[in-house]
C-alpha positions as YAML, in Angstrom:
chain: A
units: angstrom
residues:
- id: 1
  name: MET
  ca: [2.26, 2.22, 4.04]
- id: 2
  name: ASP
  ca: [1.72, 4.88, 2.00]
- id: 3
  name: PRO
  ca: [-0.69, 8.08, 3.30]
- id: 4
  name: ILE
  ca: [-2.15, 8.13, -0.16]
- id: 5
  name: ILE
  ca: [-3.02, 4.11, 0.49]
- id: 6
  name: ILE
  ca: [-4.60, 4.58, 3.95]
- id: 7
  name: VAL
  ca: [-6.59, 7.13, 2.96]
- id: 8
  name: ALA
  ca: [-8.06, 4.77, -0.25]
- id: 9
  name: ILE
  ca: [-8.91, 2.17, 2.03]
- id: 10
  name: ILE
  ca: [-10.91, 3.96, 4.29]
- id: 11
  name: GLY
  ca: [-12.37, 6.18, 1.66]
- id: 12
  name: GLY
  ca: [-13.27, 2.80, -0.42]
- id: 13
  name: ILE
  ca: [-14.36, 1.59, 2.81]
- id: 14
  name: ILE
  ca: [-17.14, 4.60, 3.17]
- id: 15
  name: LEU
  ca: [-18.18, 3.48, -0.43]
- id: 16
  name: LEU
  ca: [-18.89, 0.58, 0.35]
- id: 17
  name: LEU
  ca: [-20.79, 1.53, 3.70]
- id: 18
  name: LEU
  ca: [-22.70, 4.02, 1.83]
- id: 19
  name: SER
  ca: [-23.72, 2.04, -0.90]
- id: 20
  name: VAL
  ca: [-24.32, -1.21, 1.23]
- id: 21
  name: GLY
  ca: [-26.07, 0.31, 4.06]
- id: 22
  name: ALA
  ca: [-24.28, -0.55, 7.72]
- id: 23
  name: PRO
  ca: [-26.86, -3.75, 8.50]
- id: 24
  name: ILE
  ca: [-24.26, -4.82, 11.39]
- id: 25
  name: LYS
  ca: [-25.51, -3.16, 14.96]
- id: 26
  name: PRO
  ca: [-22.05, -2.81, 16.52]
- id: 27
  name: ILE
  ca: [-21.14, -0.11, 13.20]
- id: 28
  name: ARG
  ca: [-24.41, 1.41, 14.03]
- id: 29
  name: PHE
  ca: [-24.13, 1.84, 17.68]
- id: 30
  name: ILE
  ca: [-20.28, 3.24, 17.30]
- id: 31
  name: GLY
  ca: [-21.29, 5.28, 14.52]
- id: 32
  name: GLN
  ca: [-23.79, 6.92, 16.90]
- id: 33
  name: GLY
  ca: [-21.34, 7.12, 19.54]
- id: 34
  name: LEU
  ca: [-18.85, 9.18, 17.81]
- id: 35
  name: VAL
  ca: [-21.81, 11.85, 16.52]
- id: 36
  name: LYS
  ca: [-22.30, 11.92, 20.45]
- id: 37
  name: VAL
  ca: [-18.58, 12.64, 20.50]
- id: 38
  name: MET
  ca: [-18.43, 15.45, 18.46]
- id: 39
  name: ILE
  ca: [-21.49, 16.73, 19.42]
- id: 40
  name: GLY
  ca: [-19.79, 16.77, 22.61]
- id: 41
  name: ALA
  ca: [-16.74, 18.81, 21.36]
- id: 42
  name: LEU
  ca: [-18.67, 20.95, 20.02]
- id: 43
  name: LEU
  ca: [-20.58, 22.35, 22.94]
- id: 44
  name: LEU
  ca: [-17.39, 22.55, 24.42]
- id: 45
  name: PHE
  ca: [-16.36, 24.42, 22.04]
- id: 46
  name: PHE
  ca: [-19.52, 26.99, 22.04]
- id: 47
  name: LEU
  ca: [-18.73, 26.84, 26.47]
- id: 48
  name: ASN
  ca: [-15.13, 28.06, 25.31]
- id: 49
  name: ALA
  ca: [-15.72, 30.53, 22.91]
- id: 50
  name: PHE
  ca: [-19.02, 32.62, 25.71]
- id: 51
  name: GLY
  ca: [-17.45, 31.18, 28.73]
- id: 52
  name: SER
  ca: [-14.50, 33.34, 28.17]
- id: 53
  name: THR
  ca: [-16.14, 36.71, 29.44]
- id: 54
  name: PHE
  ca: [-16.82, 34.40, 32.30]
- id: 55
  name: ASP
  ca: [-13.56, 33.24, 32.64]
- id: 56
  name: LEU
  ca: [-14.51, 29.25, 31.74]
- id: 57
  name: HIS
  ca: [-12.08, 26.75, 29.77]
- id: 58
  name: VAL
  ca: [-12.49, 23.33, 29.84]
- id: 59
  name: PRO
  ca: [-9.96, 21.44, 27.12]
- id: 60
  name: ILE
  ca: [-11.55, 20.03, 24.21]
- id: 61
  name: ASN
  ca: [-10.20, 16.82, 24.48]
- id: 62
  name: LEU
  ca: [-11.57, 12.31, 24.21]
- id: 63
  name: ALA
  ca: [-12.72, 12.04, 27.68]
- id: 64
  name: THR
  ca: [-14.36, 15.77, 27.80]
- id: 65
  name: SER
  ca: [-16.07, 15.36, 24.71]
- id: 66
  name: THR
  ca: [-17.14, 12.01, 25.63]
- id: 67
  name: VAL
  ca: [-18.60, 13.29, 29.46]
- id: 68
  name: SER
  ca: [-20.38, 16.38, 27.46]
- id: 69
  name: GLY
  ca: [-21.56, 14.17, 24.63]
- id: 70
  name: PHE
  ca: [-23.27, 11.42, 26.16]
- id: 71
  name: LEU
  ca: [-24.13, 13.44, 29.31]
- id: 72
  name: GLY
  ca: [-25.87, 17.09, 27.69]
- id: 73
  name: ILE
  ca: [-26.20, 20.10, 29.58]
- id: 74
  name: PRO
  ca: [-25.44, 18.14, 32.98]
- id: 75
  name: GLY
  ca: [-22.44, 16.45, 31.54]
- id: 76
  name: ILE
  ca: [-20.88, 19.92, 31.00]
- id: 77
  name: VAL
  ca: [-22.05, 21.64, 34.05]
- id: 78
  name: ALA
  ca: [-20.21, 18.83, 35.85]
- id: 79
  name: LEU
  ca: [-17.28, 19.30, 33.80]
- id: 80
  name: VAL
  ca: [-17.21, 23.29, 34.60]
- id: 81
  name: VAL
  ca: [-17.87, 22.69, 38.40]
- id: 82
  name: ILE
  ca: [-14.68, 20.11, 38.25]
- id: 83
  name: GLU
  ca: [-12.75, 22.71, 36.25]
- id: 84
  name: SER
  ca: [-13.31, 25.70, 39.06]
- id: 85
  name: PHE
  ca: [-13.35, 23.75, 42.17]
- id: 86
  name: ILE
  ca: [-11.68, 20.93, 42.58]
- id: 87
  name: LEU
  ca: [-8.76, 22.08, 39.75]
...
């Protein structure tokens, strides 16, 4: 498929959900999960930015973003411990 068609379809779905709302609970759960994963990626970005002075680096990928997004600060601490001592 042409990329323009795919972007148009995704845009149409987004506009439809914005106008009608998302009454289906699974869509809301997926949306909340995606927001948490994005927040986790942002937290890891700040950890890498400020942790560079202490030689801390945790890669930002789907797994680490999910752990830090759903678990919060304890998840980030666990990722740092795993990165420092195990790997």
